[in-house]
C-alpha positions in Angstrom: -17.7 -8.5 -26.5 -14.7 -7.2 -28.4 -11.7 -8.6 -30.2 -8.1 -7.7 -29.5 -4.6 -8.8 -30.3 -1.2 -8.0 -28.8 2.0 -8.4 -30.8 5.6 -7.8 -29.6 6.6 -6.3 -32.9 6.1 -2.5 -33.2 5.4 -2.9 -36.9 2.3 -5.0 -36.2 1.2 -3.1 -33.1 -1.8 -1.5 -34.9 -2.9 -4.6 -36.5 -6.7 -5.2 -36.1 -8.6 -8.4 -36.2 -11.8 -9.0 -37.9 -13.7 -11.6 -35.9 -17.1 -12.8 -37.1 -19.4 -13.9 -34.4 -23.1 -14.7 -35.1 -22.7 -13.0 -38.5 -21.4 -9.8 -36.8 -18.0 -8.3 -36.9 -16.8 -7.8 -33.3 -15.5 -4.3 -32.5 -11.8 -4.1 -32.1 -10.4 -2.8 -28.8 -6.7 -2.0 -28.3 -7.0 -1.7 -24.5 -9.5 -4.4 -23.4 -10.6 -4.9 -19.8 -10.4 -8.4 -18.5 -11.6 -9.4 -14.9 -11.6 -5.7 -14.0 -8.0 -5.0 -15.2 -7.3 -2.8 -18.3 -4.6 -4.5 -20.4 -2.2 -2.8 -22.8 0.1 -4.1 -25.5 3.3 -3.5 -23.4 1.8 -4.8 -20.1 2.7 -1.7 -18.2 -0.8 -1.5 -16.7 -0.7 2.3 -16.8 -4.1 2.5 -18.4 -5.4 0.5 -15.4 -3.5 2.3 -12.6 -4.3 5.9 -13.6 -8.1 5.4 -13.3 -7.6 3.3 -10.2 -5.7 6.2 -8.6 -8.7 8.5 -9.3 -11.1 6.0 -7.8 -9.0 5.6 -4.7 -8.7 9.4 -4.2 -12.5 9.6 -4.1 -12.7 6.9 -1.6 -10.1 8.5 0.6 -12.1 11.7 0.5 -15.1 9.7 1.7 -13.1 8.2 4.6 -12.2 11.7 5.8 -15.8 12.5 6.3 -16.7 9.3 8.1 -15.0 9.4 11.5 -16.7 11.3 14.2 -16.0 11.9 17.9 -17.5 8.6 18.8 -15.9 6.5 16.1 -13.4 3.8 17.2 -10.2 3.3 15.3 -11.0 -0.3 14.7 -14.1 0.7 12.8 -12.1 3.2 10.7 -9.4 0.6 10.1 -11.9 -1.9 8.9 -13.5 0.7 6.6 -10.1 1.5 5.1 -9.4 -2.1 4.4 -12.8 -2.6 2.7 -13.0 0.7 0.7 -9.4 1.4 -0.2 -7.1 -1.6 0.3 -9.3 -4.1 -1.3 -9.7 -2.0 -4.4 -6.0 -1.1 -4.6 -5.1 -4.8 -4.4 -7.5 -6.2 -7.0 -5.5 -8.6 -9.2 -2.3 -7.1 -7.6 -0.1 -10.2 -8.2 -0.3 -9.6 -12.0 0.6 -5.9 -11.9 2.5 -5.1 -8.7 5.9 -5.2 -10.4 4.9 -2.4 -12.9 6.8 0.9 -12.6 3.5 2.7 -12.6 2.5 1.1 -9.3 3.9 4.3 -7.7 0.8 6.1 -8.9 -1.2 4.4 -6.2 1.3 4.6 -3.3 0.7 8.3 -2.4 -3.0 7.7 -2.2 -2.5 4.8 0.2 -0.2 7.0 2.3 -3.0 9.6 2.5 -5.4 6.8 3.7 -3.0 5.8 6.5 -2.7 9.5 7.5 -6.5 9.6 7.8 -6.6 6.5 10.0 -3.8 7.6 12.3 -4.5 11.3 12.3 -0.8 12.0 11.7 0.4 15.1 9.9 1.9 15.0 6.4 5.6 15.4 7.5 5.3 12.2 9.5 7.7 9.5 8.2 5.9 7.2 5.7 7.3 4.1 7.3 5.7 5.0 10.6 2.1 5.2 9.3 1.5 1.4 8.6 2.8 0.6 12.1 0.4 3.1 13.8 -2.6 2.0 11.6 -2.0 -1.7 12.1 -1.9 -2.3 8.4 1.1 -3.9 6.7 3.0 -1.7 4.2 1.7 -1.8 0.7 4.8 -3.4 -0.8 4.7 -6.3 1.7 1.0 -6.8 1.2 1.6 -7.1 -2.6 4.4 -9.6 -2.1 2.2 -11.6 0.3 -0.7 -11.7 -2.3 1.8 -12.8 -5.0 3.2 -15.6 -2.7 -0.3 -16.8 -1.8 -1.3 -17.1 -5.4 2.0 -18.8 -6.2 1.3 -21.5 -3.5 -2.1 -22.1 -4.9 -0.7 -22.3 -8.5 1.6 -25.1 -7.4 -1.3 -27.4 -6.8 -2.2 -29.7 -9.7 -5.5 -28.8 -11.2 -5.0 -25.1 -10.7 -5.5 -22.9 -13.8 -1.9 -21.6 -13.5 -0.3 -24.9 -12.7 1.1 -25.6 -16.2 2.3 -22.0 -16.6 3.9 -21.9 -13.2 5.7 -25.2 -13.7 7.0 -24.2 -17.1 10.8 -24.6 -17.3 13.0 -21.5 -17.7 13.0 -20.2 -21.3 9.4 -21.2 -21.8 6.4 -19.0 -22.4 6.2 -17.9 -18.8 9.5 -16.0 -19.3 8.5 -13.8 -22.2 8.8 -10.0 -21.9 11.4 -10.2 -19.1 11.5 -6.4 -19.0 8.0 -6.5 -17.6 9.0 -8.7 -14.6 6.4 -11.4 -15.2 4.6 -13.2 -12.5 6.2 -16.7 -12.6 9.9 -15.7 -12.0 8.9 -13.2 -9.3 6.7 -15.8 -7.6 9.3 -18.5 -7.7 11.8 -16.2 -6.1 9.4 -15.4 -3.3 8.8 -19.1 -2.7 12.5 -19.9 -2.6 13.1 -17.2 0.0 10.2 -18.1 2.3 9.6 -21.1 4.6 6.6 -23.4 4.6 5.1 -21.6 7.7 4.8 -18.2 6.1 3.3 -18.8 2.7 -0.1 -17.2 3.2 -0.7 -13.6 2.3 -1.3 -12.4 5.8 1.5 -14.5 7.5 4.0 -13.5 4.8 3.3 -9.8 5.2 3.4 -10.0 9.0 6.6 -12.0 9.0 8.4 -9.6 6.6 7.0 -6.6 8.3 8.3 -7.7 11.7 11.7 -8.5 10.3 11.9 -5.0 8.8 10.6 -3.3 12.0 13.3 -5.0 14.2 15.9 -3.1 12.1 14.1 0.2 12.5 15.8 2.9 14.6 13.2 5.7 14.5 11.6 7.3 17.5 8.4 5.3 17.2 10.3 2.0 17.8 10.8 3.0 21.5 7.0 3.2 22.0 5.9 0.3 19.8 8.5 -2.5 20.1 6.3 -5.2 18.6 3.9 -4.4 15.7 0.5 -6.0 15.1 -2.9 -5.3 13.7 -4.1 -3.5 16.9 -1.5 -1.1 18.2 -1.8 0.1 21.8 -4.3 2.9 22.2 -6.5 1.9 19.3 -9.5 1.6 21.7 -9.2 5.3 22.6 -11.6 7.9 21.2 -10.4 9.4 18.0 -9.3 12.8 19.5 -7.1 11.0 22.1 -5.8 8.5 19.4 -4.7 11.4 17.1 -2.9 13.2 19.9 -1.2 10.0 21.1 0.1 9.3 17.6 1.5 12.8 17.2 3.3 12.5 20.5 4.7 9.1 19.5 6.0 10.4 16.1 7.1 13.7 17.5 5.4 15.5 14.6 2.8 18.0 15.7 2.1 21.6 16.4 5.2 22.0 18.5 7.3 25.1 18.0 10.3 23.2 16.7 8.1 21.7 13.9 6.3 25.0 13.1 9.7 26.7 12.9 10.9 24.0 10.5 7.9 24.5 8.3 8.2 28.3 8.2 5.1 28.9 10.2 6.7 30.7 13.2 9.7 32.9 13.6 11.2 31.0 16.5 11.5 27.4 17.9 11.7 28.6 21.5 9.2 27.5 24.1 7.2 29.9 26.2 9.1 28.7 29.3 12.3 30.1 27.9 13.8 26.9 26.5 15.6 27.3 23.1 13.5 24.6 21.4 10.0 23.3 22.1 10.1 19.6 21.1 7.7 16.9 22.1 10.1 15.5 24.7 10.6 19.0 26.2 6.8 19.5 26.4 6.2 16.2 28.2 9.3 16.0 30.4 10.9 19.3 31.0 8.6 22.3 30.3 7.4 24.1 33.4 4.3 25.2 31.6 3.0 22.3 29.6 4.4 19.2 31.3 2.1 16.9 33.4 2.3 17.7 37.1 
């Protein structure tokens, strides 16, 4: 048990409280942890997100060692949601609007690369589609919307805060993008049928995917939690995803990365791309 105080004035930022509890002075903590979230005076959540990033990196490293030849992708996807996504999204409605959230995004991208078997140059927006996991930003908005819907119910702990009129205590520290204004904006922009975390993320992800013009859109017209081919063995799944994205050990890619002196194919074509290998190459194409 510790004591702490946050003050918006910089002059009183280092003020310490002396709280007597059971004839003992409670130790003062400037960065207390509440419900697993480390708080700071300016509510940037940087002190929470930096250790969280290190924890996620260790879990991603563990995931890389888990899949074997007999592993199904459904099992790996479930392990990713349990080990990485659940940890990354703990109390996310309170801190997802922080500028330091970007510290976690590269780690989540590495996780999706592990699930899909795609190479690093693969487009970041293609990875969630292949993994069957909604993009991190949409999952955060979905969690915020879900909490906001529960907060609108009388008797909820946040009911009085959420129904506070503009200019009230809920609108303090506008520069930190507080929960209430952001949640009210999400509710006003959503319909009654898509106000759960999962449905909101799926709905927004489908809307965004319909506007996508990348190569992957031709192979996966409709997105979902179980993309086609997920039941294949891991080796076949990895090869399929690299063919879908067009990023693999093709000479055109290797030449772009500076790993070979020419992009030409062994058959004599000027450029060895995935389409050339599958459709036109006299050496590699399927008979």
